[in-house]
C-alpha positions in Angstrom: 0.0 0.0 0.0 1.4 3.5 -1.1 1.5 6.5 0.9 -1.3 8.1 -1.2 -3.6 5.2 -0.5 -2.8 5.1 3.2 -3.4 9.0 3.3 -7.1 8.4 1.4 -7.9 5.8 3.9 -6.9 7.7 6.9 -8.2 11.1 6.0 -11.8 12.0 6.8 -13.1 13.2 3.5 -15.9 16.0 3.3 -18.2 17.0 0.8 -15.8 19.7 -0.1 -13.2 17.4 -0.9 -15.5 15.3 -3.3 -16.6 18.5 -4.9 -13.0 19.8 -5.5 -11.9 16.3 -6.9 -14.9 16.2 -9.3 -14.7 19.7 -10.4 -18.0 20.6 -9.2 -19.8 22.6 -6.6 -20.4 21.3 -2.9 -24.2 22.0 -3.7 -23.9 19.7 -6.7 -22.5 16.7 -4.6 -25.1 17.4 -1.9 -27.8 17.1 -4.6 -26.4 13.9 -6.1 -26.1 12.1 -2.6 -29.6 13.4 -1.5 -31.1 12.6 -4.8 -32.9 16.0 -4.7 -32.3 18.5 -7.4 -30.8 18.3 -10.9 -27.2 17.1 -11.5 -26.0 16.1 -15.1 -25.3 12.6 -15.7 -21.6 13.0 -16.4 -21.2 14.8 -13.0 -23.3 12.4 -11.2 -21.0 9.6 -12.4 -18.0 11.3 -11.3 -19.4 12.0 -7.7 -20.7 8.7 -7.4 -17.3 7.1 -8.3 -15.4 9.3 -5.8 -18.2 8.4 -3.1 -17.3 4.7 -3.6 -13.6 5.2 -3.8 -13.6 7.2 -0.3 -16.4 5.2 1.2 -17.9 8.5 1.9 -20.9 8.7 4.4 -22.8 12.1 5.0 -22.7 13.2 8.5 -25.9 12.5 9.9 -25.7 15.1 12.6 -24.9 17.7 10.1 -27.9 16.7 7.9 -30.2 16.9 10.9 -29.0 20.2 12.1 -29.6 21.8 8.7 -33.1 20.5 9.1 -33.3 22.3 12.6 -33.2 19.2 14.6 -30.3 16.9 15.9 -32.3 13.6 16.7 -30.5 13.7 19.9 -32.0 13.8 23.3 -29.9 14.7 26.6 -30.9 12.7 29.8 -29.6 14.1 33.0 -29.6 11.9 36.3 -27.7 12.5 39.7 -26.2 9.1 39.9 -25.2 7.1 36.9 -24.6 4.0 39.0 -28.1 4.2 40.6 -30.3 1.1 39.6 -33.5 3.3 39.8 -32.2 6.0 37.4 -30.4 3.4 35.3 -33.3 1.4 34.9 -35.8 4.4 34.1 -33.0 5.5 31.4 -32.5 2.2 30.0 -36.3 1.8 29.3 -36.6 5.4 27.7 -33.5 4.8 25.6 -34.7 1.6 24.2 -38.1 3.2 23.0 -36.6 6.3 21.9 -33.9 4.4 19.9 -36.9 2.4 18.1 -38.2 6.0 17.2 -34.9 7.0 15.5 -33.5 9.2 18.5 -29.8 9.0 20.0 -30.1 9.5 23.6 -27.0 10.7 25.9 -26.9 10.2 29.4 -25.2 12.8 31.6 -24.2 12.1 35.2 -24.9 15.1 37.5 -23.1 13.7 40.6 -25.8 15.3 42.7 -24.1 18.7 42.6 -25.8 21.8 41.6 -22.7 23.4 39.8 -22.3 20.2 37.7 -26.0 19.9 36.8 -26.1 23.7 35.8 -22.8 23.0 33.7 -24.5 20.2 31.9 -27.7 22.1 31.3 -25.5 24.8 29.6 -23.6 22.0 27.5 -26.9 20.6 26.4 -28.1 23.9 25.0 -24.7 24.1 23.2 -24.7 20.7 21.6 -28.3 21.5 20.4 -30.2 18.4 21.5 -33.8 18.3 20.6 -35.2 17.6 24.1 -33.6 17.4 27.7 -35.0 15.2 30.1 -34.1 15.7 34.0 -34.3 13.1 36.7 -33.6 13.9 40.6 -30.8 15.8 41.7 -31.8 19.4 42.2 -35.1 18.9 40.8 -36.0 16.8 43.8 -35.2 19.5 46.3 -38.2 20.8 48.3 -37.1 24.3 47.4 -35.6 25.1 44.1 -32.5 27.4 44.3 -33.0 30.8 42.2 -30.1 29.6 40.1 -31.8 26.2 39.4 -35.2 27.8 38.5 -33.5 30.3 36.2 -31.4 27.6 34.4 -34.3 25.3 33.6 -36.6 28.1 32.6 -34.2 29.6 30.4 -33.2 26.4 28.6 -36.8 25.4 28.3 -37.5 28.5 26.2 -34.9 27.5 23.8 -35.1 23.4 24.1 -38.1 21.6 25.5 -37.4 20.2 29.0 -39.3 17.1 30.2 -39.0 16.8 34.1 -39.4 13.3 35.9 -41.3 15.3 38.7 -44.7 15.8 40.0 -44.1 19.5 39.9 -42.8 19.8 36.3 -45.5 22.3 35.3 -44.5 24.8 38.0 -41.4 25.2 35.7 -43.6 25.5 32.7 -42.3 22.0 31.5 -43.7 18.8 30.5 -43.3 15.7 32.9 -43.9 12.4 34.0 -43.6 10.8 37.4 -44.5 7.7 39.6 -47.6 8.1 41.7 -46.7 6.5 45.2 -50.1 7.1 46.9 -51.6 3.8 45.6 -48.6 1.7 46.5 -48.2 3.1 49.9 -52.0 2.7 50.4 -51.8 -0.9 49.7 -48.6 -1.2 52.0 -50.3 0.2 55.0 -53.7 -1.9 54.1 -51.3 -5.1 53.9 -49.5 -4.2 57.3 -52.7 -3.9 59.0 -53.9 -7.3 57.8 -50.6 -8.6 59.3 -51.9 -7.2 62.6 -49.3 -4.3 62.6 -50.1 -1.9 65.4 -47.3 0.5 65.4 -45.0 2.0 62.4 -41.7 3.4 62.2 -40.1 5.5 59.2 -36.4 5.1 58.0 -34.5 7.2 55.5 -35.0 10.4 53.4 -34.0 13.8 54.0 -36.3 16.6 54.7 -35.0 18.9 51.9 -36.1 16.1 49.5 -39.6 16.7 47.9 -40.4 12.9 46.9 -39.2 11.7 50.4 -41.3 14.1 52.2 -44.3 13.2 50.1 -43.9 9.8 50.8 -43.6 10.3 54.6 -46.8 12.2 54.6 -48.7 9.4 52.6 -47.3 6.7 55.0 -48.5 8.6 58.0 -51.8 9.6 56.2 -52.8 5.9 55.8 -51.2 4.8 59.2 -53.4 7.1 61.1 -56.5 5.8 59.0 -55.7 2.2 60.1 -55.0 3.2 63.8 -51.4 2.5 63.8 -49.1 4.4 66.3 -46.1 6.4 64.8 -43.8 7.7 67.6 -41.3 10.6 66.8 -38.4 8.7 67.8 -39.4 6.0 65.3 -38.9 8.4 62.4 -35.4 8.7 61.5 -33.8 10.8 58.8 -30.8 9.5 56.8 -29.5 9.5 53.2 -30.4 6.9 50.8 -27.6 4.2 50.4 -27.5 0.8 52.3 -25.0 2.0 54.9 -27.3 5.0 55.8 -30.0 2.5 56.4 -27.7 0.6 58.9 -27.0 3.8 60.8 -30.7 4.6 60.9 -31.6 0.9 62.3 -28.9 1.4 65.0 -30.6 4.6 66.1 -33.7 2.9 66.1 -32.4 0.0 68.3 -31.6 2.4 70.8 -35.2 3.0 71.8 -36.7 1.0 74.5 -39.6 0.1 72.4 -39.7 -0.8 68.6 -42.6 -0.6 66.3 -44.0 -3.7 64.9 -43.0 -2.7 61.3 -40.8 -0.3 59.5 -41.2 1.6 56.2 -38.0 2.6 54.6 -37.9 5.4 52.0 -36.2 2.9 49.6 -35.0 -0.5 49.2 -31.3 0.2 49.7 -32.0 1.6 53.2 -34.3 -1.4 54.1 -31.8 -3.7 53.0 -29.1 -2.0 55.3 -31.7 -1.9 58.1 -32.6 -5.6 57.8 -29.0 -6.5 58.1 -28.7 -4.7 61.4 -31.8 -6.2 62.7 -30.8 -9.7 61.9 -27.2 -9.0 63.5 -29.1 -7.9 66.7 -31.0 -11.2 66.9 -34.2 -10.0 65.6 -36.6 -12.2 63.5 -38.1 -10.8 60.5 -41.1 -10.4 60.2 -41.7 -12.1 63.5 -40.2 -9.4 65.8 -40.2 -6.6 63.3 -41.4 -6.3 59.5 -39.7 -4.3 56.9 -40.9 -2.6 53.7 -39.0 -0.7 51.1 -39.7 1.3 47.9 -38.4 0.9 44.3 -38.5 -2.9 43.9 -34.8 -3.1 42.8 -33.1 -6.5 42.0 -31.5 -6.9 45.5 -35.1 -6.8 47.2 -35.6 -10.3 45.5 -32.3 -11.5 46.4 -31.8 -11.0 50.1 -33.6 -13.3 52.8 -36.1 -12.9 53.9 -37.2 -11.2 50.5 -38.2 -7.5 50.8 -41.7 -6.3 50.6 -41.5 -3.2 48.5 -43.8 -0.5 46.7 -42.8 -1.5 43.1 -41.8 1.2 40.5 -42.7 0.0 37.1 -39.4 1.1 35.3 -40.8 0.3 32.0 -44.1 2.3 32.3 -42.3 5.2 33.9 -39.8 5.2 31.0 -42.9 5.1 28.6 -44.5 7.9 30.4 -41.4 10.0 29.8 -41.5 9.1 26.1 -45.0 10.2 25.9 -43.9 13.6 27.7 -41.1 14.1 25.2 -43.6 13.5 22.2 -45.9 15.9 23.6 -43.2 18.6 24.2 -41.9 18.0 20.6 -45.6 18.4 19.5 -45.3 22.1 20.6 -48.4 21.8 22.9 -48.8 25.5 24.4 -49.8 24.4 27.9 -47.5 21.7 29.7 -49.0 18.7 31.4 -47.8 16.1 33.8 -48.6 12.3 33.5 -48.0 9.6 35.7 -47.5 5.9 36.3 -48.8 4.0 39.1 -47.1 2.2 41.8 -47.9 -1.1 43.1 -47.2 -3.3 46.2 -45.2 -6.2 45.9 -45.5 -8.5 49.1 -42.7 -10.8 50.1 -41.2 -12.4 53.1 -40.0 -9.4 55.3 -43.9 -8.7 56.1 -45.4 -12.0 55.8 -44.3 -15.6 56.9 -43.8 -17.5 54.0 
């Protein structure tokens, strides 16, 4: 192989290179490749030969941008390793790929500065839609900087928020309605003769956590279950946080007959501490979580949990994206249901 051939193979050939070698204009090359517009037979033959010679393929992104769209979607999540966020992203990306879109996931690392930087980047790379889950979006009180960034971006690029309050930022949205799942859970615990309830995990600054706690307490009150202040222990969201929360609960003179945890990771950590302390699950104390992650089925006893249908939530986000792209003037928010999954941590099997 000579040097010229190597150079030809290595060089990234452009439409202007083809035009120069064929002795025609770039617009003629474009018309020949697209099949739209007149090109003489002689020039078309020269262009086709050069396209074949250099294995030239038009830049799909450039073509789309000329049409005013990129066919790309930016998807911002706070933890790229989280099963919850990763599962929703997977279902969303799978469906959008079938519709001809490329979805790019961005890891916000749960820091506002990083999220704001990514939102600016998403505007610069000209995605068609931005989807946002978690992070700053889940705060009870949005910061002025966050509100300004999302609203400003939404004026240029449609933003779809995985949040119940999406319309407050004038965005389309989708979220999981947790009310049904927790209502079913408390009813189940009542049938299991649960008289008292503790709540582990979740931070007061996080809106979904506060909503979950309010809903749990609402239904516990309806069923006459006691919830003492010392049985409500805040923590962050990892299994290690659940371990520490359970250790604090074990310091109390009396324990509740069941514990609702804000997510499965917290429940799994808490159950391990309870077992190490010699407690029988669910005989001495029952446990329930939220999310229905894979580990909830792998531990023993298996964890009762309020299940998120990741496929359905991903589909609802796709619906919200389609509504935003359709240019509807008034944003709306759609939801997927949550349902109870009963396992051994609340019922003897």
